[in-house]
C-alpha positions in Angstrom: -0.3 0.1 0.2 1.2 3.7 -1.1 2.4 6.2 1.4 0.0 8.0 -1.2 -3.3 6.4 -1.0 -2.1 6.4 3.3 -1.6 10.1 3.1 -5.5 10.2 1.2 -7.3 8.1 3.5 -5.5 9.7 6.6 -6.5 13.4 5.2 -9.9 11.7 4.4 -10.5 10.3 8.1 -9.6 14.1 9.3 -12.1 15.5 7.2 -14.9 13.3 8.1 -13.8 13.7 12.2 -14.1 17.1 11.6 -17.4 16.9 10.1 -18.6 14.7 12.8 -17.5 17.1 15.1 -19.1 20.0 13.7 -22.5 18.6 13.3 -22.5 17.3 16.7 -21.6 21.0 17.9 -24.8 22.4 15.6 -27.1 20.1 17.7 -26.3 22.1 20.5 -24.3 19.4 22.2 -21.4 20.6 24.0 -19.0 17.5 25.2 -17.0 15.7 22.0 -18.3 12.9 20.1 -16.8 10.3 21.0 -16.7 8.8 17.3 -14.1 11.9 16.8 -11.8 11.2 19.2 -11.5 7.2 18.0 -11.3 8.7 13.9 -8.8 11.6 15.0 -6.5 8.7 16.6 -6.5 6.2 13.7 -6.2 9.5 11.8 -2.7 10.0 13.5 0.5 9.4 11.4 3.7 9.3 11.4 6.8 11.8 11.2 9.7 12.8 9.1 11.1 16.6 9.6 11.1 18.0 6.0 10.0 21.3 5.2 6.2 20.2 3.8 6.4 17.8 6.6 6.6 19.7 9.4 2.9 20.9 9.1 2.2 17.2 9.5 3.9 17.0 13.1 2.5 20.3 13.8 -1.4 19.2 13.5 -0.1 15.8 15.3 1.0 17.7 18.7 -1.5 20.1 18.1 -4.2 17.4 18.0 -2.6 15.3 20.8 -2.1 18.6 22.7 -5.7 19.4 22.1 -7.2 15.5 23.1 -5.0 16.4 26.2 -6.5 19.4 27.4 -10.5 18.0 26.7 -10.0 16.2 30.0 -9.4 19.9 31.8 -11.4 22.5 29.5 -14.2 21.9 26.7 -11.7 22.8 23.3 -13.7 20.4 21.7 -14.8 23.2 19.0 -11.0 23.7 18.0 -10.8 19.9 16.8 -13.6 21.2 14.1 -10.8 24.0 12.8 -7.8 21.5 13.3 -8.8 18.4 11.7 -9.1 19.8 8.2 -5.7 21.5 8.4 -4.1 18.3 10.1 -5.6 16.9 6.3 -3.7 19.4 4.5 -0.9 19.3 6.2 -0.8 15.5 5.3 -1.0 16.0 1.6 1.4 18.8 1.5 3.9 16.3 3.3 3.1 13.4 0.8 3.2 15.2 -2.8 5.2 17.8 -1.4 9.1 17.4 -2.3 10.5 15.2 0.4 13.5 18.2 1.6 14.4 16.2 4.9 17.6 15.0 6.0 18.9 11.9 6.1 17.5 10.3 9.4 20.6 10.7 12.8 20.1 9.7 16.1 19.9 13.1 18.0 22.0 13.9 20.9 19.5 13.9 24.3 20.3 18.1 24.6 19.3 18.1 20.7 16.6 16.1 21.1 15.2 18.4 24.1 15.0 21.6 22.0 13.6 20.2 19.0 10.6 18.5 21.9 10.4 21.6 23.1 10.3 23.5 19.9 7.5 21.1 18.5 5.2 21.2 21.9 5.8 24.9 22.2 4.4 25.8 18.5 1.6 22.9 18.4 0.4 25.0 21.7 0.9 28.4 20.8 -1.3 27.2 17.6 -4.0 26.4 20.0 -3.7 29.6 21.5 -4.0 31.5 18.5 -6.8 29.5 17.4 -8.8 29.9 20.7 -7.6 33.9 20.0 -9.4 34.0 16.7 -12.6 31.9 18.1 -12.7 35.0 21.2 -12.6 37.3 19.2 -15.2 36.2 17.0 -17.7 35.7 19.9 -16.7 38.9 21.6 -18.0 40.6 18.4 -20.9 39.2 18.2 -21.7 39.3 21.4 -21.4 43.5 21.4 -23.6 43.0 17.9 -26.0 41.3 20.4 -26.4 38.3 17.9 -27.4 35.2 20.3 -26.7 32.6 17.3 -24.0 31.3 15.8 -20.9 31.0 17.6 -22.7 31.8 20.7 -24.2 28.5 20.9 -21.9 26.2 20.7 -18.7 27.9 22.5 -18.4 27.9 26.5 -19.2 31.5 28.0 -16.8 34.2 27.1 -15.2 34.3 30.1 -14.0 30.5 29.9 -12.7 31.1 26.6 -10.7 34.2 27.7 -9.4 31.5 30.6 -8.8 28.7 28.3 -6.8 31.4 26.0 -4.2 32.1 28.4 -4.2 29.0 30.4 -2.6 27.7 26.7 -0.8 30.5 26.3 0.7 30.1 30.2 1.7 26.5 29.0 3.4 27.5 25.8 5.2 30.2 26.8 6.9 27.6 29.4 7.5 25.0 26.4 9.2 28.0 24.3 11.3 28.7 27.4 12.6 25.4 27.4 13.3 25.4 23.8 15.1 28.6 23.8 17.0 28.0 26.6 17.7 25.0 25.2 18.7 25.7 22.4 21.4 28.5 23.8 22.6 25.5 26.0 23.2 22.5 23.8 23.0 23.9 19.6 26.4 25.1 19.3 25.2 27.3 15.8 21.9 29.0 17.3 23.3 32.4 16.7 25.1 31.7 13.4 23.9 33.6 10.3 21.9 31.0 8.8 20.5 30.5 12.1 20.6 34.2 13.7 17.2 35.5 12.3 15.2 32.3 13.6 16.8 32.7 17.2 16.0 36.8 16.9 12.3 35.9 15.8 12.1 33.2 18.9 12.9 35.7 21.4 10.9 38.5 20.6 8.3 36.4 20.7 9.1 35.0 24.1 9.3 38.9 25.2 5.9 39.4 23.7 3.8 36.3 25.4 5.7 37.4 28.4 4.7 40.7 28.4 1.2 39.9 27.7 1.2 37.2 30.8 2.5 40.4 32.9 -0.4 42.4 31.8 -3.1 40.2 32.5 -1.8 39.3 36.2 -0.7 43.0 37.1 -3.4 45.1 34.5 -6.1 42.9 34.3 -6.0 42.9 30.3 -8.8 41.3 28.3 -10.3 39.8 25.3 -9.4 42.2 22.7 -6.1 43.3 24.3 -4.9 39.4 24.5 -6.2 38.4 20.9 -3.5 41.0 19.2 -0.9 39.8 21.2 -1.4 36.3 20.8 -2.0 37.0 17.1 1.6 39.0 16.7 3.3 36.8 19.0 2.3 33.9 16.9 3.3 35.1 13.3 6.6 36.0 14.8 7.0 32.7 15.9 5.9 30.8 12.7 8.0 33.2 10.6 10.7 32.1 13.0 10.0 28.7 12.7 9.0 28.2 9.0 11.2 30.9 7.4 14.6 29.6 8.8 13.1 25.7 7.8 12.0 27.1 3.9 15.6 29.2 3.3 17.5 25.7 4.7 15.6 23.0 3.2 14.4 24.6 0.3 16.9 27.5 -0.9 20.1 26.2 0.5 19.3 22.7 0.6 21.0 22.2 4.0 19.1 19.3 6.4 
């Protein structure tokens, strides 16, 4: 059975899970549909660190993080967005050119850096999706429209609390990623990686200021959305930009 065929099946499973959850939400049922978990778990597949395949890795990490978070918080509405994105990521991973370097073992310190980076990007991507939902919900409340998102999402205050919880976890993982990179990566400030390092630190500072503002100044939804989206853009440019330059332009692993 070819990899291409398996990737199509995986993408279809992701779309099916998203569809089931979407219909379930439209029926006004706040809890997650058990079949969504089953289909989603079946759809999750292997890893490869090429430029195109990194999207599949991140989508897998985001899905797993969301499933874990479901034990504490009602994030199931996010799955209707995550699964279609995962379907696209899987197809890109298979149909895009193979830019991955030859597989090799990673030293423990480097593995910690890579692993914490993936966790940080995944959690903070969930945070930006949460921020987008929060912004849409807030705008609908201001227009006094009672249908749509308001009927399927948790209350605004809970949505806001979940956003900051995701940011706290994401910043903790990003802190570990930056610290381990400084300690264990020999070339983290080399010319071809310095932009990634600087932008990652800038994103960390932005998220940290947001958390400080929440704690000290009581910053709320709109400010949180702006900071979260800005920090996410910096982080994605840092990560995907460096992958693009190294693997597609310079042809380096």
